[in-house]
Each structure stands twice: as structure tokens, then as C-alpha cells.
N, C-alpha and C positions, 0 to 999 in steps of 0.2 A: 395496586391501590395505594394511594398516598395517605397515610394516617396522620391526622393533625394532632389528635389527642386521644388518650385512652384513660378510662376510669376503671374501677373494679368490675363494672358490668357493661360498659359501653365502649364502642369505638366510634370516634367522630372523624369523618373524612370529607373530602371535597365532594360536592354534589356534581353528578355527571348526567349526560343525556340518557344513560342507562337506568336512571332513577325515574324516568317519566311515568311508567306504569304505577309505581308506588305513590308518586305525587298525585297522579290522577285519582287513585283510590282514596288517598288521604283527603284531598280537596273535594271529594264527592260524598264524604261521610257527613250527613246532616248534623250529627252531634259534635263532631270535630269542628265544623264550620259555623256552629250556632252563633258564636260571638264575633265572627269575622264577616260573614255575609248573610247571616240569618239561616244558613243551612241550604241555600239554593244550589242546585246542581250546576256544574261547569263542564264545558266540553273539553275533550282531549286537546283540541287546537288552542282553546283559551289557556289551558294549563301549560302547553308546550311554549306558546308565545309570551305568556305572562309570568306565571308563577315559576316555572322551571328556569326561565332566563334569569329571573331575579335571584333564585336560589343558587345559580351557578356563579353569582357575583361575589364581591368581597364580603367576608365575614360569615357566610352561610356554610353549614356543615350537615351532611347526612349523618344520622345516628343509627348504628346497628348494635344488636345485642352481641356482646363479646362472647366468643365461643361458638355461637350458632350462626352468626351473620344475619339473623333476622332483621329486616329493615323496620325501624321503629318510628321514624319521622325525621325532623330536623331541628337544629339549634342555630342561633346566630348571635354574633356580636357585630351588628351592622354599623359601620362608621357613619357618624352624623356630622353635621357642620360643626366646626370647632375642633381643634386638634385634641386628640386624646379622649373624645367623647363618643361612646358607642351605645347602641340600643340592644338590649338583650331580648331575644325572642325564642320561641320554641313552639313546635306543633307536633304532637305525637298521636299515633293511631290509638284508638280506644283500648285495644288489648294491652297497651303499655300504661294506661292510666292507673293511678292508685298504687303504683309499685315503686315510687320514688325516683323514677328515671328523670323526670323534669328537674327535680332539685339536684340530683347527682350531676347531670350534664351541665346545668346552669352554674353550679358552684365551681366545677372544674374549668369551665370557660372563663368565668369571672377571675378566678385565680391566675390562669394563664395570661389573661389580658393585663392584669395589674402587675404580675411578676415579669412577663417577657415582652409584651406588645406595646408598652408605653401608654396604656389606658390610664386616664386620670379619673374618669367618671363613667359609671354605667347607669343608664336609664332603662325603664321598662314601662309599657303602657298596656292597659286592658280596659274593658268595660267595667264600670263600677260593680255590676252584678256578677261578674266572673270571679266568684270567690275561690275557686280552685287555683286559678292562675295567680291571684293575689296572695294566696297562702305560699305558693312556690317562691314568689318574689320576697316575701317576708322571711322564709326559711333561708334564703340566700343572703340575707343581711340588708336587702334594699328596704328603704323606709318611705312611707307615704310622703309625697310632696304636695300634690294638689288634685282637685277634681276639676275637670274642664269639659266644655261642650263644643262639639264641632258639627258642622253640617255634613251628613253622609248621604250618598245617593239613594240608599235603601234604608228604610226604617226597620230596625231590628228590635225584637222584644227586649225591653230593658234599657234601650238607648236613651230614653227620657231621663235616666239617672246619670247620664254622662259617662265619661271615661276618667280613669285615675292614672296618675304618673307616680312612679316610685324611682328612687335613685340611691346610689352608693358611690362614695368617693374612695379613691385609693387610700387616703389617710384614715378614713373611718374603717375600711377593710383591714388595714394594718393594725389599728387599735383593737378591733374585734379579735383578730388572730392572737394578739398579745394577751388579751384577757383569757381566751380559751386555752392558751398554752401555758399560762401561769407566769409569763415573762414580766 
């Protein structure tokens, strides 16, 4: 197993075909998928040909509990158009919710991106009504940029309020670190 990043409680590594069963379970939990597809079930083939292939691409990492190896979900710093711009993402199983894993993994990835990977700007998006995800973004230093409305194939409860975008630049991240370290 090739470890990309470790935190006090997480191991982030490349997603492999061996993660299929975990991704199928994750993507079939209606609460996990509530703000993604309205919680509708997806077939194993859909996951294998869609989600898993995407997760095996650049910037995506499986998350495991350090010490136990329990599969918790995934994180990403997905490259976007424009050099040095990535989109932060995460999806964790419900048993990992409320334990600080999303913030811990996201902060570690953002730091690695700014320190080692040439990232200049991190963005993140979610539905306006997804307050849990918005809190994670804010705890990681991302700031609200805008509310926007897109056409989606399926109407999801709360979609009438649109989506929000948050962002953090490398310069703002460095300033925040200086403030917190007393520099």
C-alpha cells in the first residue's frame, strides 16, 4: 500500500479496485448521498464504471483509520482547469461523521497541497443546505465566495436554495498559519 499522507488518526492512500465494495456501500447509504443524488441507490456496475474509475484518478485518496485500517471514505484535491487550482472534496461513511475526520483529512491535504504540490488555490462546493460540509470548509480556512444555481438531472430536496462555493488561496493560508503560530 502506498501511503500518500498520514495524520494523527488517518492514513490517506491511493484508491484501488480493491476498494469497490467500500465505495458501493458508501454510495448506497441514503444519508451519505443525500446532497449528492438525493440518496437514490446505485448499482455495483454504476459504481465500478463511474465512481470508482473517477476515484482512481488524480487527486483522490482512500481514507483509513490509522491503527485499525478501517475504511472511512475518501478525500480529494481534484485538479481543475487553471494551473495550481484544485477542488477539495470528501465523502465519509456515517460511522465517521461528527468525529473530526473530515476536518483533519481536509486540513492535512490542503497543507500538503500548498507546501508540496504547487497548489495556489483550493475551492470547494456543496449545496447551500449542507451545513455540515460548510462547517468543515470553514474550519479548514476556506471562505464563502458565492451562491450559484445549476441545472441538475434530479431535483434534490434543498436544491432550490442553490449551491455555495468556498475558496482559500495559498497566501491567505500562509497568513492564517502566521497568525496562529504567533509569527
